[in-house]
DOLUMGU-797677 format. One record per residue (C-alpha): residue in one letter; chain; x, y, z; residue number from 1. Coordinates in Angstrom, 1 decimal, decimal comma. Layout:
// residues N
<atom resn="a" chain="A" px="X" py="Y" pz="Z" resi="NUM"/>
...
***
This chain:
// residues 124
<atom resn="x" chain="A" px="0,0" py="0,0" pz="0,0" resi="1"/>
<atom resn="x" chain="A" px="1,6" py="3,2" pz="-1,2" resi="2"/>
<atom resn="x" chain="A" px="-0,6" py="6,1" pz="-0,1" resi="3"/>
<atom resn="x" chain="A" px="0,4" py="9,7" pz="-0,6" resi="4"/>
<atom resn="x" chain="A" px="-1,3" py="13,0" pz="-0,3" resi="5"/>
<atom resn="x" chain="A" px="-3,3" py="14,2" pz="-3,3" resi="6"/>
<atom resn="x" chain="A" px="-1,6" py="17,4" pz="-4,4" resi="7"/>
<atom resn="x" chain="A" px="-2,4" py="17,6" pz="-8,1" resi="8"/>
<atom resn="x" chain="A" px="-5,3" py="16,8" pz="-10,5" resi="9"/>
<atom resn="x" chain="A" px="-3,2" py="13,9" pz="-11,8" resi="10"/>
<atom resn="x" chain="A" px="-2,9" py="12,6" pz="-8,3" resi="11"/>
<atom resn="x" chain="A" px="-6,6" py="13,0" pz="-7,9" resi="12"/>
<atom resn="x" chain="A" px="-7,4" py="11,1" pz="-11,1" resi="13"/>
<atom resn="x" chain="A" px="-5,1" py="8,3" pz="-10,2" resi="14"/>
<atom resn="x" chain="A" px="-6,8" py="8,0" pz="-6,8" resi="15"/>
<atom resn="x" chain="A" px="-10,2" py="7,8" pz="-8,4" resi="16"/>
<atom resn="x" chain="A" px="-8,9" py="5,0" pz="-10,6" resi="17"/>
<atom resn="x" chain="A" px="-7,5" py="3,2" pz="-7,6" resi="18"/>
<atom resn="x" chain="A" px="-10,9" py="3,5" pz="-5,8" resi="19"/>
<atom resn="x" chain="A" px="-12,6" py="1,9" pz="-8,8" resi="20"/>
<atom resn="x" chain="A" px="-10,1" py="-1,0" pz="-8,6" resi="21"/>
<atom resn="x" chain="A" px="-10,6" py="-1,4" pz="-4,9" resi="22"/>
<atom resn="x" chain="A" px="-14,4" py="-1,0" pz="-4,9" resi="23"/>
<atom resn="x" chain="A" px="-16,1" py="-3,9" pz="-3,2" resi="24"/>
<atom resn="x" chain="A" px="-13,1" py="-4,8" pz="-1,1" resi="25"/>
<atom resn="x" chain="A" px="-13,8" py="-6,5" pz="2,2" resi="26"/>
<atom resn="x" chain="A" px="-14,0" py="-4,3" pz="5,3" resi="27"/>
<atom resn="x" chain="A" px="-10,9" py="-4,7" pz="7,6" resi="28"/>
<atom resn="x" chain="A" px="-8,9" py="-6,3" pz="4,8" resi="29"/>
<atom resn="x" chain="A" px="-5,7" py="-4,6" pz="3,6" resi="30"/>
<atom resn="x" chain="A" px="-7,6" py="-3,6" pz="0,4" resi="31"/>
<atom resn="x" chain="A" px="-10,5" py="-2,3" pz="2,4" resi="32"/>
<atom resn="x" chain="A" px="-8,3" py="-0,2" pz="4,6" resi="33"/>
<atom resn="x" chain="A" px="-6,5" py="1,2" pz="1,5" resi="34"/>
<atom resn="x" chain="A" px="-9,9" py="2,0" pz="0,0" resi="35"/>
<atom resn="x" chain="A" px="-11,0" py="3,8" pz="3,2" resi="36"/>
<atom resn="x" chain="A" px="-7,8" py="5,9" pz="3,3" resi="37"/>
<atom resn="x" chain="A" px="-7,9" py="6,8" pz="-0,3" resi="38"/>
<atom resn="x" chain="A" px="-11,6" py="7,8" pz="-0,1" resi="39"/>
<atom resn="x" chain="A" px="-10,7" py="10,1" pz="2,9" resi="40"/>
<atom resn="x" chain="A" px="-7,9" py="11,7" pz="0,9" resi="41"/>
<atom resn="x" chain="A" px="-10,2" py="12,2" pz="-2,1" resi="42"/>
<atom resn="x" chain="A" px="-12,9" py="13,7" pz="0,0" resi="43"/>
<atom resn="x" chain="A" px="-10,5" py="16,2" pz="1,5" resi="44"/>
<atom resn="x" chain="A" px="-9,1" py="17,1" pz="-1,9" resi="45"/>
<atom resn="x" chain="A" px="-12,6" py="17,6" pz="-3,3" resi="46"/>
<atom resn="x" chain="A" px="-13,7" py="19,8" pz="-0,3" resi="47"/>
<atom resn="x" chain="A" px="-10,7" py="22,1" pz="-1,0" resi="48"/>
<atom resn="x" chain="A" px="-10,7" py="22,1" pz="-4,8" resi="49"/>
<atom resn="x" chain="A" px="-14,4" py="21,5" pz="-5,8" resi="50"/>
<atom resn="x" chain="A" px="-16,5" py="23,1" pz="-3,1" resi="51"/>
<atom resn="x" chain="A" px="-20,3" py="22,9" pz="-3,5" resi="52"/>
<atom resn="x" chain="A" px="-21,9" py="26,3" pz="-3,0" resi="53"/>
<atom resn="x" chain="A" px="-25,1" py="26,7" pz="-1,0" resi="54"/>
<atom resn="x" chain="A" px="-28,1" py="26,7" pz="-3,4" resi="55"/>
<atom resn="x" chain="A" px="-30,4" py="29,6" pz="-4,0" resi="56"/>
<atom resn="x" chain="A" px="-33,2" py="29,5" pz="-1,3" resi="57"/>
<atom resn="x" chain="A" px="-36,0" py="29,7" pz="-3,8" resi="58"/>
<atom resn="x" chain="A" px="-34,5" py="27,0" pz="-6,0" resi="59"/>
<atom resn="x" chain="A" px="-34,2" py="24,9" pz="-2,8" resi="60"/>
<atom resn="x" chain="A" px="-37,8" py="25,4" pz="-1,9" resi="61"/>
<atom resn="x" chain="A" px="-38,9" py="24,5" pz="-5,4" resi="62"/>
<atom resn="x" chain="A" px="-36,8" py="21,4" pz="-5,3" resi="63"/>
<atom resn="x" chain="A" px="-38,3" py="20,3" pz="-2,0" resi="64"/>
<atom resn="x" chain="A" px="-41,8" py="21,0" pz="-3,4" resi="65"/>
<atom resn="x" chain="A" px="-41,1" py="18,7" pz="-6,3" resi="66"/>
<atom resn="x" chain="A" px="-39,7" py="16,0" pz="-4,0" resi="67"/>
<atom resn="x" chain="A" px="-42,8" py="16,2" pz="-1,8" resi="68"/>
<atom resn="x" chain="A" px="-45,4" py="16,8" pz="-4,4" resi="69"/>
<atom resn="x" chain="A" px="-46,4" py="20,1" pz="-3,0" resi="70"/>
<atom resn="x" chain="A" px="-48,0" py="22,8" pz="-5,2" resi="71"/>
<atom resn="x" chain="A" px="-47,6" py="26,6" pz="-5,0" resi="72"/>
<atom resn="x" chain="A" px="-51,1" py="26,7" pz="-3,6" resi="73"/>
<atom resn="x" chain="A" px="-50,0" py="24,4" pz="-0,7" resi="74"/>
<atom resn="x" chain="A" px="-47,2" py="26,7" pz="0,1" resi="75"/>
<atom resn="x" chain="A" px="-49,6" py="29,3" pz="1,6" resi="76"/>
<atom resn="x" chain="A" px="-49,5" py="27,1" pz="4,7" resi="77"/>
<atom resn="x" chain="A" px="-45,8" py="27,9" pz="5,1" resi="78"/>
<atom resn="x" chain="A" px="-45,4" py="31,3" pz="3,6" resi="79"/>
<atom resn="x" chain="A" px="-48,7" py="33,1" pz="4,2" resi="80"/>
<atom resn="x" chain="A" px="-51,4" py="34,3" pz="1,8" resi="81"/>
<atom resn="x" chain="A" px="-51,3" py="33,1" pz="-1,8" resi="82"/>
<atom resn="x" chain="A" px="-50,2" py="36,6" pz="-2,9" resi="83"/>
<atom resn="x" chain="A" px="-47,2" py="36,3" pz="-0,5" resi="84"/>
<atom resn="x" chain="A" px="-46,3" py="33,0" pz="-2,1" resi="85"/>
<atom resn="x" chain="A" px="-46,4" py="34,6" pz="-5,5" resi="86"/>
<atom resn="x" chain="A" px="-44,2" py="37,5" pz="-4,3" resi="87"/>
<atom resn="x" chain="A" px="-41,7" py="35,0" pz="-2,8" resi="88"/>
<atom resn="x" chain="A" px="-41,5" py="32,9" pz="-6,0" resi="89"/>
<atom resn="x" chain="A" px="-41,2" py="35,9" pz="-8,3" resi="90"/>
<atom resn="x" chain="A" px="-38,4" py="37,1" pz="-5,9" resi="91"/>
<atom resn="x" chain="A" px="-40,1" py="40,4" pz="-5,1" resi="92"/>
<atom resn="x" chain="A" px="-40,2" py="39,6" pz="-1,4" resi="93"/>
<atom resn="x" chain="A" px="-37,6" py="38,0" pz="0,9" resi="94"/>
<atom resn="x" chain="A" px="-38,4" py="35,2" pz="3,3" resi="95"/>
<atom resn="x" chain="A" px="-39,2" py="36,4" pz="6,8" resi="96"/>
<atom resn="x" chain="A" px="-37,8" py="34,6" pz="9,9" resi="97"/>
<atom resn="x" chain="A" px="-41,2" py="33,1" pz="10,5" resi="98"/>
<atom resn="x" chain="A" px="-41,3" py="31,7" pz="7,0" resi="99"/>
<atom resn="x" chain="A" px="-37,7" py="30,3" pz="7,4" resi="100"/>
<atom resn="x" chain="A" px="-38,7" py="28,6" pz="10,7" resi="101"/>
<atom resn="x" chain="A" px="-41,8" py="27,1" pz="9,0" resi="102"/>
<atom resn="x" chain="A" px="-39,9" py="25,8" pz="6,0" resi="103"/>
<atom resn="x" chain="A" px="-37,1" py="24,4" pz="8,2" resi="104"/>
<atom resn="x" chain="A" px="-39,5" py="22,7" pz="10,7" resi="105"/>
<atom resn="x" chain="A" px="-42,1" py="21,5" pz="8,4" resi="106"/>
<atom resn="x" chain="A" px="-40,3" py="20,8" pz="5,1" resi="107"/>
<atom resn="x" chain="A" px="-36,9" py="20,1" pz="6,6" resi="108"/>
<atom resn="x" chain="A" px="-35,1" py="22,6" pz="4,3" resi="109"/>
<atom resn="x" chain="A" px="-31,8" py="23,4" pz="6,0" resi="110"/>
<atom resn="x" chain="A" px="-31,8" py="26,9" pz="7,6" resi="111"/>
<atom resn="x" chain="A" px="-28,4" py="27,8" pz="6,1" resi="112"/>
<atom resn="x" chain="A" px="-29,9" py="27,3" pz="2,7" resi="113"/>
<atom resn="x" chain="A" px="-33,0" py="29,4" pz="3,5" resi="114"/>
<atom resn="x" chain="A" px="-30,9" py="32,2" pz="5,0" resi="115"/>
<atom resn="x" chain="A" px="-28,4" py="32,3" pz="2,1" resi="116"/>
<atom resn="x" chain="A" px="-28,4" py="35,7" pz="0,5" resi="117"/>
<atom resn="x" chain="A" px="-27,8" py="34,3" pz="-2,9" resi="118"/>
<atom resn="x" chain="A" px="-27,2" py="36,9" pz="-5,6" resi="119"/>
<atom resn="x" chain="A" px="-29,9" py="35,5" pz="-7,9" resi="120"/>
<atom resn="x" chain="A" px="-32,5" py="35,3" pz="-5,1" resi="121"/>
<atom resn="x" chain="A" px="-34,1" py="38,8" pz="-5,2" resi="122"/>
<atom resn="x" chain="A" px="-34,3" py="41,8" pz="-7,4" resi="123"/>
<atom resn="x" chain="A" px="-34,9" py="40,1" pz="-10,7" resi="124"/>
***
């Protein structure tokens, strides 16, 4: 087992190939331990070189609606009157703290996503 830090994109690509070779290795075997270590190194490399940004709050709400089969009409329960729902989805009004709490508690949308002041969220 020759494990080294991942410093370059070439190192990263080689690590991915090695993961593919080791995939399915038995846990607590030398190959399984190597797979575990390489996956940890790849995860660390990806976190530093390929960060995933927090999504736009409105896009996140729409995604959750799709997942749960919720319509815009149903959203009045979480956002207030139907006119308020329209203003939120047309990005003319920002989410209030009460709305964020409701979406977080009832629809399980992460608060950090809902509180994200994404540049595309408002003012279109």
